[in-house]
C-alpha positions in Angstrom: -0.9 18.5 -13.9 1.3 16.7 -11.4 -0.3 14.6 -8.7 2.8 15.2 -6.3 3.4 17.9 -4.0 6.4 20.5 -4.6 8.6 18.2 -2.4 8.3 15.3 -4.8 6.3 13.2 -2.2 2.7 12.3 -2.1 1.1 12.4 1.3 -1.4 9.5 1.8 -2.8 7.4 4.7 -2.3 3.6 4.7 -4.4 1.5 7.0 -4.1 -2.3 7.9 -6.7 -4.6 9.3 -7.5 -8.2 9.8 -4.2 -8.9 11.4 -2.0 -7.3 8.9 -1.2 -4.6 11.4 1.0 -7.0 13.3 3.4 -6.9 10.3 3.7 -3.1 10.5 4.7 -2.7 14.2 1.1 -3.4 15.5 0.0 0.0 14.1 -3.1 0.1 11.9 -2.8 3.6 10.4 0.3 5.1 8.9 0.8 8.5 7.4 3.1 8.0 4.5 5.0 10.5 2.4 5.4 8.3 -0.8 8.0 9.3 -3.5 6.0 10.8 -6.4 8.1 8.7 -8.9 8.2 5.0 -8.7 10.4 2.4 -10.4 11.4 3.1 -13.8 10.5 6.7 -13.6 6.8 6.0 -13.6 4.3 7.8 -11.4 3.9 6.0 -8.1 1.2 3.5 -8.3 0.0 0.8 -5.8 2.7 -1.8 -7.0 5.4 0.8 -5.9 3.5 1.7 -2.7 3.5 -2.2 -1.7 7.3 -2.3 -2.3 7.8 0.9 -0.3 5.7 -0.3 2.5 7.6 -3.7 2.7 11.1 -1.9 2.6 10.2 1.0 5.0 7.4 0.1 7.2 7.1 -3.6 7.6 8.7 -4.7 11.0 7.9 -8.3 10.8 10.3 -10.6 8.8 7.3 -12.6 7.5 6.7 -10.6 4.4 5.2 -13.6 2.6 2.0 -13.0 4.8 1.6 -9.7 2.9 3.2 -10.2 -0.4 3.7 -13.2 -2.8 6.1 -12.9 -5.8 6.1 -9.1 -5.3 2.3 -8.9 -5.5 -0.4 -8.7 -2.8 -1.1 -12.0 -1.6 -4.4 -13.7 -2.5 -6.9 -13.2 0.5 -6.0 -9.5 1.0 -8.5 -7.0 0.0 -7.3 -3.6 -1.0 -9.6 -0.6 -1.0 -8.6 2.8 -2.5 -10.7 5.6 -0.8 -13.2 3.1 0.0 -13.6 1.6 -3.4 -12.3 -2.0 -4.3 -9.0 -1.6 -6.1 -10.3 -3.9 -8.9 -12.5 -0.9 -10.0 -9.4 1.4 -9.8 -6.9 -0.7 -11.8 -5.4 -2.8 -9.0 -1.7 -2.3 -9.0 -1.6 0.1 -11.8 -3.6 2.7 -10.0 -1.6 6.0 -9.8 -1.5 7.3 -6.2 -3.0 10.7 -5.6 -2.3 13.1 -2.6 -4.4 12.3 0.4 -5.5 8.9 -0.9 -6.5 6.4 1.7 -5.4 2.9 1.1 -6.7 0.0 3.3 -5.3 -3.5 3.3 -7.6 -6.1 4.9 -6.6 -9.6 5.4 -9.3 -12.2 5.0 -7.1 -15.1 5.8 -7.6 -17.0 9.0 -5.2 -19.5 10.7 -6.6 -22.9 11.2 
């Protein structure tokens, strides 16, 4: 059974909080149609979502505030449907239709 819709895209909601929204056009919530197949022909996962968000949604040039070496920067919490992504497999979690992914920055300037 495929997790994608007939169009080959997966509808999800992505939320940003803790200041991360400033990197994404000051918008906290984004409705995203994520391609069902990610890099290397694998099902779309969180790692692919992160790349997709940086390429297609990030308006601020300071990508290093969100990613570091193509991974979520330390200090950013990720929740998948209100569960810590560590319980779901982190970047390997395969995106499902109507998932809600929340990125929360715990970093504070000083």
